[in-house]
BAPAZA-556745 format. One record per residue (C-alpha): x, z negated, y. Coordinates in Angstrom, 3 decimals. Each point is the difference from the previous one (the first is absolute). Layout:
N
      east        up     north
         X         Z         Y
...
REM end
This chain:
206
      east        up     north
    78.176   -87.553    99.693
     0.586    -3.681     0.714
     3.679    -0.823    -0.287
     2.016    -3.241     0.260
     3.687    -0.525     0.587
     2.444    -2.670    -1.232
     3.678    -0.583    -0.695
     1.119     1.074    -3.360
     1.200    -2.529    -2.632
     1.921     0.209    -3.258
    -3.312    -0.081    -1.839
    -0.831     3.441     1.439
     3.004     1.659    -1.652
    -1.812     1.755    -2.839
    -2.702     1.340     2.271
     2.493     1.217     2.638
     2.822     1.736    -1.939
    -1.726     3.334    -0.334
    -1.185    -0.116     3.578
     3.469    -0.665     1.428
     1.488     2.666    -2.342
    -2.523     2.565     1.222
     1.368    -0.291     3.534
     3.269     1.810    -1.052
     0.357     0.853    -3.662
     2.893     2.396     0.452
     2.117    -2.331     2.008
    -0.823    -3.028    -2.168
     1.013     1.990    -3.163
     3.246     1.119     1.636
     0.879    -3.512     1.026
    -1.174    -2.244    -2.790
    -0.228     1.952    -3.291
     2.866    -0.679    -2.333
     0.808     0.597    -3.728
    -1.872    -3.156    -0.991
    -2.325    -0.859     2.965
    -2.781     1.851     1.746
    -0.705     0.076     3.695
    -3.263    -1.819    -0.554
     1.800    -2.697    -1.925
     2.147    -0.759     3.026
    -2.843     0.174     2.486
    -1.944    -2.535    -2.141
     3.128    -2.262    -0.149
     0.627     0.043     3.761
    -3.606    -0.296     0.921
    -0.412    -3.053    -2.112
     3.327    -1.487     1.276
    -1.355     0.141     3.506
     3.067     1.041     2.003
     1.341     3.445     0.780
    -1.601     3.298     0.999
    -2.386    -0.001    -2.930
    -0.596    -3.780     0.079
    -3.461    -1.388     0.458
     1.064    -1.977     3.092
    -0.242     2.941     2.257
    -3.053     1.604    -1.576
    -3.608    -0.230     1.095
    -2.895     0.425    -2.503
    -3.253     1.843     0.628
    -2.982    -1.080    -2.086
    -3.561     1.298    -0.578
    -2.307    -2.297    -1.804
     3.010    -2.098    -1.265
     1.765     3.042    -1.409
     3.297     1.140     1.374
    -0.421     3.585     1.415
     3.113     0.240     2.177
     3.320    -1.423     0.918
     2.759     0.542     2.579
     3.228    -1.568     1.179
     0.739    -0.904     3.651
     3.191    -1.251     1.573
     2.079     0.199     3.138
     3.651     0.576     0.848
     0.805    -3.697     0.059
    -0.880    -0.269    -3.717
     2.169     2.911    -1.096
     3.149    -1.972    -0.891
    -1.956    -2.572    -2.012
    -1.852     2.733    -1.921
     3.288     1.813    -0.782
     1.524    -3.186    -1.345
    -3.051    -0.849    -2.028
    -0.206     3.458    -1.551
     3.766     0.006    -0.778
    -0.390    -3.265    -1.877
    -3.121     1.236    -1.824
     1.665     3.215    -1.114
     3.107    -1.793    -1.274
    -2.085    -2.507    -1.990
    -2.450     2.605    -1.381
     2.429     2.701    -1.092
     3.194    -2.062    -0.612
     3.226     0.231     1.832
     1.225     3.358    -1.475
    -3.252     1.973     0.015
    -0.858    -1.274     3.547
     2.873     2.092     1.497
    -1.825     3.278    -0.555
    -3.336    -1.385     1.109
     1.596    -1.334     3.205
     1.721     3.326     0.735
    -3.288     1.874    -0.524
    -1.801    -2.587     2.208
     2.460     0.669     2.823
    -0.963     3.674    -0.095
    -3.587    -1.025     0.928
     1.215    -0.779     3.538
    -0.013     3.771     0.672
    -3.815     0.063    -0.193
    -0.846    -3.527     0.918
     0.342    -0.967     3.665
     0.883    -3.405     1.332
    -2.748    -1.517     2.114
     0.513     0.522     3.711
     0.496    -3.153     2.021
    -3.321    -1.759     0.655
    -1.809     1.999    -2.664
    -1.635    -0.594    -3.367
     0.968     2.332    -2.858
    -2.514     0.952    -2.665
     1.035     0.945    -3.598
    -1.292    -0.214    -3.615
    -3.473     0.911     1.226
    -2.164     0.732    -3.002
    -3.788     0.305    -0.662
    -1.705    -0.062    -3.395
    -1.107     3.423    -1.320
    -3.699    -0.969     0.133
     0.231    -1.108     3.644
     1.915     2.839     1.524
    -1.782     1.833     2.801
    -2.153    -3.055     0.758
     1.999    -1.323     2.918
     2.042    -2.707    -1.788
     3.393     1.153     1.246
    -1.319     0.480     3.588
    -1.606    -3.445    -0.047
     3.295    -1.657    -1.172
     2.008     1.744     2.705
    -2.546    -1.023     2.650
    -0.011    -3.580    -1.224
     3.781    -0.239     0.190
     0.097     1.768     3.309
    -2.304    -2.627     1.499
     2.273    -2.738    -1.373
     3.023     1.725     1.444
    -1.574     0.360     3.448
    -0.800    -3.755     0.056
     3.673    -0.727    -0.855
     1.237     2.207     2.842
     1.283     2.905    -1.989
     0.051     3.421     1.783
    -0.068     2.449    -2.895
    -0.927     0.561    -3.598
     2.339     2.409    -1.841
     0.162     1.542    -3.570
     1.548     2.765    -2.015
    -2.239     2.501    -1.852
     1.308     2.425    -2.637
    -0.055     3.615     0.917
    -1.909     0.757    -3.159
    -2.851    -2.333     0.938
    -2.006     1.935     2.611
    -3.167    -2.027    -0.624
     1.711    -3.242     0.995
     1.620     1.723     2.958
    -3.381     1.244     1.161
    -1.383    -3.537    -0.198
     2.801    -1.450     2.064
    -0.286     2.691     2.707
    -3.787    -0.631     0.174
     0.767    -3.663     0.590
     2.223     0.905     2.962
     3.446     0.073    -1.575
     2.473     2.482     1.580
     2.789     1.851    -1.776
     3.458    -1.157     1.190
     2.285     1.801    -2.422
     0.228     1.642    -3.402
     2.718    -0.854    -2.492
     1.442     1.580    -3.108
     0.877    -2.038    -3.104
     3.783    -0.450    -0.375
     0.653    -1.059    -3.581
     0.831     1.728    -3.251
    -0.402     3.749     0.256
    -2.325     0.234    -3.023
    -2.252    -2.824     1.229
    -3.674     0.912     0.514
    -0.549    -2.265     2.941
    -1.819     1.388     2.978
     1.021    -0.301     3.628
    -1.987    -2.155     2.323
    -1.546    -0.085     3.448
     0.435    -3.069     2.217
    -3.183    -0.737     1.940
    -0.677    -2.618     2.725
    -3.185    -1.398     1.361
     0.363    -1.602     3.483
    -2.153    -3.055     0.405
    -0.820    -1.977     3.070
    -1.661    -3.325     0.809
REM end
């Protein structure tokens, strides 16, 4: 399967919303669903805006024969503050001042299952592959592509969180050489159906 890689743009929003959402539907629903807005509505808004944790700026696209078959976000610890500020602004603009308080509170709970990138590491999130392309090596190819870029820039590790209810993804990461560092329980509303996560790290060397 011949694949190509490129940086995402605002024009990719429609094709990428479902892929990004598939990376963590339970946590996205918990954070971004409101009485009048859906999680996918917000993902589409932030992706198109460019900044923030769902913004296209930090996403890489995978294409096969000019069709988008995968996407993932990649950032380091130095970018965290900027991403937090961008997402804060996007949430406030999208939901309005009053409604944004609940969304921001729920978003803060996500920190219990989303790890900060270690120093000198690239963090992976929002990794999604189209249904027709799953099992064909798209996710592996994207991770390998970004690992090679990270190596050239001098990073020492690739890290990610995988949901405890996603054993297929966990098996893929372990096959690629990721190691389990710790397991975390979700600490949010008691009735939330958000799974815990496992923090995995892949050491890389030049």
